[in-house]
C-alpha positions as CSV (number, residue, x, y, z in Angstrom):
1,M,6.0,-20.0,33.1
2,P,5.5,-16.3,34.0
3,D,3.8,-15.4,37.3
4,R,0.2,-14.7,36.2
5,S,-1.2,-13.9,39.7
6,I,-3.3,-10.8,40.3
7,T,-0.5,-9.6,42.7
8,A,2.1,-9.8,39.9
9,L,-0.3,-8.0,37.6
10,L,-0.9,-5.2,40.1
11,E,2.9,-4.7,40.4
12,R,3.1,-4.5,36.6
13,L,0.3,-1.9,36.3
14,G,2.1,0.2,38.9
15,R,4.1,1.4,35.9
16,I,1.1,3.3,34.7
17,G,-0.3,4.2,38.1
18,S,-3.1,1.8,38.8
19,A,-5.7,3.6,41.0
20,G,-7.0,0.8,43.1
21,F,-8.2,-2.8,43.5
22,T,-11.3,-4.5,44.9
23,G,-11.8,-8.2,45.5
24,S,-9.7,-11.2,46.2
25,R,-6.1,-11.6,45.0
26,S,-6.3,-15.4,45.1
27,I,-8.5,-15.7,42.0
28,A,-6.8,-17.8,39.3
29,L,-6.1,-16.1,35.9
30,T,-6.1,-18.8,33.3
31,S,-7.1,-17.1,30.0
32,A,-5.7,-14.3,27.9
33,P,-6.8,-10.7,28.3
34,T,-9.2,-9.1,25.9
35,H,-11.1,-5.9,25.3
36,D,-13.9,-7.7,23.5
37,S,-16.5,-9.3,25.8
38,R,-17.4,-11.8,23.0
39,H,-13.9,-13.3,23.3
40,V,-13.7,-13.7,27.0
41,A,-12.9,-17.2,28.1
42,P,-13.3,-18.6,31.7
43,G,-10.6,-17.3,33.9
44,G,-9.8,-14.4,31.6
45,I,-9.2,-10.7,32.0
46,F,-11.7,-8.2,30.5
47,V,-10.4,-4.7,29.9
48,A,-13.2,-2.2,29.6
49,I,-11.9,0.2,27.0
50,R,-13.8,3.4,26.3
51,G,-14.1,3.2,22.5
52,F,-15.2,5.7,19.8
53,R,-18.8,4.5,19.7
54,T,-19.3,2.5,22.9
55,D,-17.9,2.2,26.3
56,G,-16.5,-1.3,27.2
57,A,-17.8,-0.9,30.7
58,A,-21.3,-1.5,29.3
59,Y,-20.2,-5.1,28.4
60,A,-18.7,-5.9,31.8
61,A,-21.7,-7.9,32.9
62,E,-21.6,-10.0,29.7
63,A,-17.8,-10.6,30.2
64,V,-18.5,-11.8,33.8
65,E,-21.2,-14.1,32.5
66,R,-18.7,-15.6,30.0
67,G,-16.3,-16.3,32.8
68,A,-14.1,-13.3,33.3
69,A,-12.2,-13.7,36.5
70,L,-10.9,-10.1,36.6
71,L,-12.1,-6.7,35.2
72,V,-9.9,-3.7,34.5
73,A,-11.7,-0.4,34.2
74,E,-11.5,3.3,34.7
75,R,-14.3,3.4,37.3
76,D,-15.9,1.1,39.8
77,L,-18.2,-1.2,38.0
78,H,-19.6,-2.8,41.2
79,A,-18.9,-6.2,39.7
80,V,-19.0,-9.6,41.5
81,V,-15.4,-10.3,40.4
82,P,-12.2,-8.6,41.3
83,T,-11.6,-5.2,39.6
84,I,-8.4,-3.2,39.0
85,L,-9.0,0.5,38.5
86,V,-6.7,2.4,36.2
87,S,-6.6,5.9,34.7
88,D,-6.2,4.7,31.1
89,T,-7.5,1.3,30.1
90,R,-5.8,1.4,26.7
91,R,-2.4,1.7,28.3
92,A,-3.4,-0.9,30.8
93,L,-4.5,-3.3,28.0
94,A,-1.0,-3.0,26.4
95,E,0.8,-3.6,29.6
96,I,-1.4,-6.6,30.5
97,A,-1.0,-8.1,27.1
98,A,2.8,-7.8,27.2
99,W,2.8,-9.2,30.7
100,W,0.6,-12.1,29.9
101,E,2.8,-13.2,27.0
102,G,6.0,-12.8,29.0
103,D,7.3,-9.7,27.3
104,P,8.4,-11.3,24.0
105,A,9.7,-7.9,22.8
106,E,12.5,-8.2,25.4
107,E,13.6,-11.5,23.7
108,L,13.7,-10.0,20.2
109,L,15.4,-7.1,18.5
110,T,12.1,-5.4,18.1
111,I,12.0,-2.6,15.5
112,G,9.1,-0.2,15.0
113,V,8.5,1.4,11.6
114,T,6.2,4.4,11.3
115,G,5.5,7.1,8.8
116,T,2.7,8.2,6.5
117,D,3.7,6.2,3.5
118,G,6.0,3.2,2.8
119,K,5.7,1.5,6.1
120,T,4.8,-1.9,4.8
121,T,7.3,-2.0,2.0
122,T,10.1,-0.7,4.3
123,S,9.3,-3.1,7.0
124,T,9.3,-6.0,4.5
125,L,12.7,-5.0,3.1
126,L,14.1,-4.5,6.6
127,A,13.0,-8.0,7.8
128,T,14.5,-9.5,4.6
129,A,17.7,-7.5,5.2
130,L,18.1,-8.6,8.8
131,T,17.4,-12.2,8.0
132,S,20.1,-12.2,5.3
133,V,22.7,-11.1,7.8
134,G,22.0,-13.8,10.3
135,L,19.2,-12.3,12.3
136,P,16.1,-14.2,11.3
137,S,13.2,-11.7,11.5
138,G,9.5,-11.9,12.1
139,L,7.4,-9.3,10.4
140,L,4.0,-7.8,11.4
141,T,2.6,-5.4,8.9
142,T,-0.9,-4.4,7.7
143,A,-0.4,-6.5,4.6
144,I,1.6,-9.6,5.6
145,T,3.2,-11.4,8.5
146,R,6.2,-13.6,8.7
147,V,6.7,-16.0,11.6
148,G,9.6,-18.4,11.6
149,G,10.1,-17.7,7.9
150,V,6.5,-18.5,6.9
151,Q,4.7,-15.6,5.2
152,A,1.0,-15.0,5.4
153,V,-1.4,-12.4,4.0
154,V,-3.2,-10.4,6.7
155,D,-6.9,-10.8,6.6
156,G,-8.4,-7.8,8.4
157,S,-8.5,-4.0,8.6
158,H,-5.4,-2.0,7.5
159,T,-4.0,-0.9,10.9
160,T,-2.0,-2.2,13.8
161,P,-3.8,-5.0,15.7
162,E,-4.9,-4.4,19.3
163,A,-2.3,-5.2,21.9
164,P,-3.4,-8.8,22.8
165,E,-3.2,-9.9,19.2
166,L,0.1,-8.1,18.7
167,Q,1.7,-9.5,21.8
168,H,0.5,-13.0,20.9
169,L,2.1,-12.7,17.5
170,L,5.3,-11.5,19.0
171,R,5.3,-14.5,21.3
172,R,4.8,-16.8,18.3
173,I,7.8,-15.0,16.6
174,A,10.0,-15.4,19.6
175,S,9.0,-19.1,20.0
176,S,9.6,-19.8,16.3
177,G,13.4,-19.1,16.7
178,D,13.3,-15.7,15.1
179,Q,15.8,-13.2,16.7
180,A,14.2,-10.0,15.5
181,A,10.8,-8.6,14.8
182,V,9.9,-5.7,12.6
183,I,6.5,-4.1,13.4
184,E,4.6,-1.6,11.4
185,A,3.7,1.0,14.0
186,T,0.8,3.0,12.5
187,S,-0.4,6.3,14.0
188,H,-3.5,4.5,15.2
189,G,-1.3,1.9,16.9
190,L,0.8,4.6,18.6
191,E,-2.0,6.9,19.6
192,L,-4.2,4.1,20.9
193,A,-1.4,2.3,22.7
194,R,-1.6,-0.8,20.7
195,V,2.2,-1.0,20.6
196,G,2.4,0.1,24.2
197,G,3.9,-1.8,27.1
198,M,7.1,-2.8,25.2
199,S,10.5,-1.6,24.2
200,F,11.8,-1.0,20.7
201,A,15.5,-1.7,20.1
202,A,15.2,0.7,17.2
203,G,12.7,2.9,15.3
204,L,12.5,3.9,11.7
205,V,10.5,6.8,10.2
206,T,9.7,6.6,6.5
207,N,8.3,10.1,6.1
208,V,5.6,12.2,7.8
209,T,3.1,14.2,5.7
210,V,-0.6,14.4,6.7
211,D,-3.1,11.6,7.1
212,H,-5.7,10.1,9.4
213,L,-7.0,13.5,10.6
214,D,-10.3,11.8,11.1
215,L,-8.7,10.2,14.2
216,H,-6.1,12.8,15.2
217,G,-7.9,16.0,14.4
218,T,-4.9,18.2,13.6
219,V,-1.6,17.9,11.9
220,E,0.2,18.6,15.2
221,A,-1.7,15.7,16.9
222,Y,-0.9,13.4,14.0
223,R,2.8,14.2,14.3
224,A,2.7,13.9,18.1
225,A,1.3,10.3,17.7
226,K,4.3,9.4,15.4
227,L,6.7,10.9,18.0
228,R,5.5,8.5,20.6
229,L,7.6,5.9,18.9
230,V,10.8,7.6,20.2
231,D,9.6,7.3,23.8
232,Q,9.7,3.5,23.4
233,I,13.2,3.2,21.9
234,R,15.4,1.9,24.6
235,W,17.7,-0.9,25.6
236,S,16.0,-4.3,25.8
237,A,17.4,-7.6,27.0
238,A,17.9,-8.7,23.4
239,S,19.7,-5.5,22.3
240,R,22.0,-5.5,25.3
241,A,22.9,-9.1,24.6
242,A,23.7,-8.2,21.0
243,G,25.4,-5.0,21.8
244,L,23.2,-3.0,19.5
245,E,22.5,0.5,20.9
246,P,19.1,2.2,20.7
247,L,18.7,3.8,17.2
248,L,16.4,6.0,15.3
249,V,16.5,6.1,11.5
250,L,15.2,9.3,9.9
251,P,14.7,10.7,6.4
252,T,17.0,13.6,5.4
253,G,15.0,16.7,4.5
254,D,11.6,15.6,5.9
255,V,9.8,18.5,7.5
256,T,9.5,16.6,10.8
257,E,13.1,15.4,10.9
258,P,14.1,18.1,13.4
259,L,11.3,17.1,15.7
260,F,12.3,13.5,15.7
261,A,16.0,14.3,16.0
262,A,15.4,16.5,19.0
263,A,13.2,13.9,20.7
264,A,15.9,11.3,20.1
265,A,18.6,13.5,21.5
266,A,16.5,14.1,24.6
267,A,16.1,10.3,25.0
268,G,19.7,9.5,24.4
269,V,18.9,7.6,21.2
270,R,21.4,7.7,18.3
271,V,20.2,8.9,14.9
272,A,21.1,7.7,11.4
273,H,19.8,9.2,8.2
274,F,18.8,8.0,4.7
275,G,17.7,9.7,1.5
276,L,17.8,9.8,-2.3
277,L,20.1,11.9,-4.5
278,P,18.8,13.7,-7.6
279,D,20.7,11.2,-9.7
280,G,18.7,8.3,-8.2
281,R,21.4,7.0,-5.9
282,A,20.2,6.0,-2.4
283,V,21.9,7.6,0.6
284,I,22.5,4.8,3.1
285,N,23.7,6.0,6.5
286,G,25.3,9.0,4.8
287,E,26.9,7.2,1.8
288,P,25.6,7.0,-1.8
289,Y,24.8,3.7,-3.3
290,A,23.3,2.7,-6.7
291,L,20.5,0.1,-6.0
292,E,18.9,-2.2,-8.5
293,L,15.5,-3.2,-7.1
294,Q,12.8,-5.5,-8.2
295,L,10.4,-2.9,-7.0
296,P,9.7,0.0,-9.4
297,G,9.7,3.7,-8.5
298,R,12.0,6.3,-6.9
299,Y,10.0,6.0,-3.6
300,N,10.9,2.3,-3.3
301,L,14.6,3.3,-3.6
302,V,13.9,5.5,-0.6
303,N,12.2,2.6,1.3
304,A,15.2,0.4,0.5
305,A,17.6,3.1,1.7
306,A,15.7,3.4,5.0
307,A,15.9,-0.3,5.6
308,L,19.6,-0.6,4.7
309,T,20.5,2.5,6.8
310,L,19.4,0.6,9.9
311,V,21.6,-2.3,8.9
312,A,24.6,-0.1,8.3
313,A,24.1,2.0,11.4
314,W,24.1,-1.1,13.5
315,G,27.3,-2.3,11.9
316,L,25.8,-5.3,10.3
317,P,27.1,-6.7,6.9
318,L,25.6,-4.1,4.4
319,E,26.6,-5.8,1.1
320,V,24.9,-9.0,2.1
321,A,21.7,-7.1,3.1
322,R,21.9,-5.0,0.0
323,A,21.8,-8.1,-2.3
324,A,18.9,-9.5,-0.3
325,V,16.9,-6.2,-0.6
326,E,17.6,-5.9,-4.3
327,A,16.1,-9.4,-4.8
328,E,13.1,-8.9,-2.6
329,P,9.8,-8.6,-4.7
330,G,8.1,-6.7,-1.9
331,P,4.8,-7.3,-0.2
332,P,1.6,-8.0,-2.1
333,G,-0.4,-5.0,-3.2
334,R,2.6,-2.6,-3.0
335,S,3.9,-1.7,-6.5
336,Q,2.9,-5.3,-7.5
337,R,3.2,-6.1,-11.2
338,I,0.7,-8.5,-12.8
339,V,2.1,-10.2,-15.9
340,D,-0.2,-12.7,-17.7
341,G,1.0,-12.3,-21.2
342,Q,-0.8,-9.0,-21.9
343,P,1.0,-6.3,-24.0
344,F,0.6,-3.6,-21.4
345,S,1.7,-3.2,-17.8
346,I,-0.5,-3.6,-14.7
347,I,0.4,-2.3,-11.3
348,V,-1.6,-3.0,-8.1
349,D,-0.8,-0.5,-5.3
350,F,-2.2,0.5,-2.0
351,A,-1.9,4.2,-2.5
352,H,-4.9,5.7,-0.7
353,N,-3.9,9.3,0.1
354,G,-2.8,12.3,-2.0
355,H,1.0,12.0,-1.3
356,A,1.1,8.2,-1.9
357,M,-1.1,8.6,-5.1
358,R,1.3,11.2,-6.5
359,N,4.2,8.8,-5.9
360,A,2.3,5.8,-7.5
361,V,1.2,7.8,-10.5
362,E,4.8,9.1,-11.0
363,M,6.1,5.5,-10.7
364,A,3.5,4.1,-13.2
365,R,4.2,6.9,-15.7
366,S,7.9,6.1,-15.7
367,L,7.0,2.5,-16.8
368,C,5.0,3.7,-19.9
369,A,6.5,2.8,-23.3
370,P,7.2,5.7,-25.6
371,G,3.8,6.9,-26.7
372,G,2.1,4.7,-24.1
373,R,-0.6,6.1,-21.8
374,L,-1.3,5.9,-18.1
375,L,-4.7,4.6,-17.1
376,V,-5.6,4.7,-13.4
377,V,-8.5,3.1,-11.5
378,A,-8.9,4.6,-8.0
379,G,-11.3,5.7,-5.3
380,A,-11.3,6.9,-1.7
381,A,-12.5,5.4,1.5
382,G,-15.7,6.4,3.2
383,E,-15.8,7.3,6.9
384,R,-12.2,8.6,6.7
385,D,-10.7,12.1,6.4
386,P,-12.7,13.7,3.5
387,R,-9.7,15.9,2.8
388,R,-8.0,13.0,1.2
389,R,-10.5,12.9,-1.7
390,P,-9.7,16.1,-3.6
391,E,-6.0,15.5,-2.9
392,I,-6.3,12.1,-4.5
393,G,-8.1,13.7,-7.4
394,A,-5.3,16.2,-7.9
395,A,-2.8,13.4,-8.1
396,L,-4.9,11.5,-10.6
397,A,-5.0,14.5,-12.9
398,A,-1.5,13.4,-14.2
399,A,-3.0,10.3,-15.8
400,D,-4.3,10.1,-19.4
401,R,-7.5,8.2,-18.5
402,I,-9.1,7.9,-15.0
403,W,-11.8,5.6,-13.6
404,I,-13.2,6.8,-10.3
405,T,-14.6,3.8,-8.4
406,E,-15.3,2.5,-4.9
407,D,-12.7,1.8,-2.3
408,H,-14.5,1.2,1.0
409,P,-17.6,3.4,0.7
410,R,-18.9,2.1,4.1
411,S,-21.9,4.2,5.0
412,E,-21.1,7.1,2.8
413,S,-22.6,7.9,-0.6
414,S,-20.4,6.7,-3.4
415,D,-21.7,9.6,-5.5
416,A,-20.5,12.1,-3.0
417,I,-17.0,10.5,-2.7
418,A,-16.6,10.4,-6.4
419,A,-17.7,14.0,-6.8
420,A,-15.0,15.1,-4.3
421,I,-12.3,13.2,-6.2
422,L,-13.6,14.6,-9.5
423,A,-13.5,18.1,-8.0
424,G,-9.8,17.6,-7.3
425,I,-9.1,16.5,-10.9
426,S,-11.1,19.5,-12.2
427,A,-9.1,21.9,-10.0
428,V,-6.0,20.8,-11.9
429,L,-7.3,20.2,-15.5
430,G,-10.4,22.4,-15.6
431,V,-14.0,21.0,-15.7
432,A,-14.1,20.2,-19.4
433,N,-10.8,18.4,-19.6
434,A,-11.5,16.5,-16.4
435,A,-14.8,15.3,-17.7
436,G,-13.1,14.2,-21.0
437,R,-10.7,11.9,-19.4
438,T,-12.6,10.6,-16.4
439,Q,-15.3,7.9,-16.0
440,I,-17.2,7.2,-12.8
441,I,-18.0,3.5,-12.4
442,H,-18.8,2.7,-8.8
443,E,-18.6,-1.0,-9.1
444,R,-14.9,-1.7,-8.8
445,R,-14.9,-4.9,-10.8
446,A,-16.6,-3.2,-13.7
447,A,-14.2,-0.3,-13.5
448,I,-11.2,-2.7,-13.7
449,H,-12.7,-4.6,-16.6
450,S,-13.3,-1.3,-18.4
451,A,-9.8,0.0,-17.9
452,L,-8.1,-3.2,-19.1
453,H,-10.4,-3.4,-22.1
454,E,-9.2,0.0,-23.1
455,A,-5.5,-0.6,-22.5
456,R,-3.3,-0.8,-25.6
457,P,0.3,-2.1,-26.1
458,G,2.8,0.1,-24.2
459,D,0.2,1.5,-21.7
460,V,0.4,1.1,-18.0
461,V,-2.7,0.4,-15.9
462,L,-2.4,1.5,-12.3
463,L,-5.0,0.0,-9.9
464,A,-4.7,2.1,-6.7
465,G,-6.2,2.0,-3.2
466,K,-7.0,-1.6,-2.4
467,G,-3.7,-3.3,-2.7
468,H,-3.6,-6.4,-0.5
469,E,-7.0,-5.8,1.1
470,Q,-9.4,-8.7,0.9
471,T,-12.7,-6.9,1.5
472,I,-14.9,-4.0,0.4
473,E,-17.2,-2.5,3.0
474,R,-20.5,-0.9,1.9
475,N,-23.7,-0.1,3.8
476,G,-22.8,-2.3,6.7
477,Q,-21.9,-5.3,4.5
478,V,-18.5,-6.7,4.0
479,E,-17.8,-8.3,0.6
480,A,-14.9,-10.5,-0.1
481,W,-12.4,-8.9,-2.6
482,D,-9.3,-10.0,-4.4
483,E,-7.8,-7.2,-6.6
484,V,-5.3,-9.4,-8.3
485,G,-7.9,-12.1,-8.8
486,V,-10.3,-9.6,-10.5
487,V,-7.4,-8.4,-12.8
488,R,-6.7,-12.0,-13.9
489,E,-10.4,-12.6,-14.4
490,A,-10.5,-9.6,-16.7
491,L,-7.3,-10.6,-18.5
492,A,-8.7,-14.1,-19.1
493,A,-11.9,-12.5,-20.6
494,L,-9.7,-10.5,-22.9
495,G,-7.9,-13.7,-24.1
496,Y,-4.7,-13.4,-22.0
497,P,-4.4,-16.7,-20.0
498,R,-1.8,-17.0,-17.3
């Protein structure tokens, strides 16, 4: 049992420069840390994070009423319980969460996967590859988790969970007997220290384009958030025991590759590269290989190359891992094919920015039969970087028929979101041509039914943006959603039973 005394916690927070302490050190800490006052349990630790809309310090009194034994804040809250003062409560929450769970990342070969696109698929392929070579691997992504070989769909928002949940999941993975853990490290998770307080035995970068500028503000800040991963790649207890040196896997030719390579060199981290040749062969740790994947599309060959490069660079059995990766169907909602007896193809994909949409459209077009058409249903999220919308539209312009629909409109006008996407289509095709091949149907279920009703033999229908997500948010309400379920509902209505 780890030492969970206030004295031990103060020593741990010395890593990030705790500024002071008031109160008694003899108070017992018996419940897990949290940043949400509603989740405080008696004997717990409440960390008052300054959020985007509210300051957690405003809820300190409620946390104390619920039984918090200790507060952690950036200023004196004049509370009746002991308080630790820190300069950065987000970093403190990460350290406290890892400390509370006994630093499970030290017991695992913990690997962080970041990038703009392909993180979930690459993470899934990597966990499968490592498991196949004798390193059973847990998996934490925005779509699925694997703990002790049991896979579950994530029910929640599509970003890295806050540190207490993340560290609790890592503890479950370590306790299940898994020897490694693959974590999808989003830019949110890196910038907001959700993956802080821990070491990564290795890191992997899929690619870095531009996204999430609603959070980061500038391209430079977005890239800087991704670069934080390199700072956490270091020897851990597990990697020392296995003799596997700190490693960073990078894409050849990516515009940010020199930035990451320089950071890795400064940190003493070895670099390995992956890529894709013009002839479609994957470059795995510098060597060409012809892969035969279950997943369609050139970009999934790149994802597989990334995962297998880590295996090869660590000197693990590559051919065993290659066979496992080639057989992996991938996570739900990522290039997911739906086959219910219909004479046309259906792909469900999470593509939700311009770069990912271009890749998804290209992949779907490659699956069309001779003379077949590409039909796409897609939208864009509200309360997210509005620059995504015309970029998505420009990517959609390569389709033969387009249905603009809702994604997560949230508090924004669906008409305004759709107009921005249509403007992107029009910029490529011209106003008249764009209008001729585009329909706006805000209700996503109706848009999907319409597209499938129009599909003919040999066509491909791409449903983009929602993927695995199980909700649609609009006007403060959260509606349950199942993209695959709606597809099967529409196919049954058309006479195609499973």
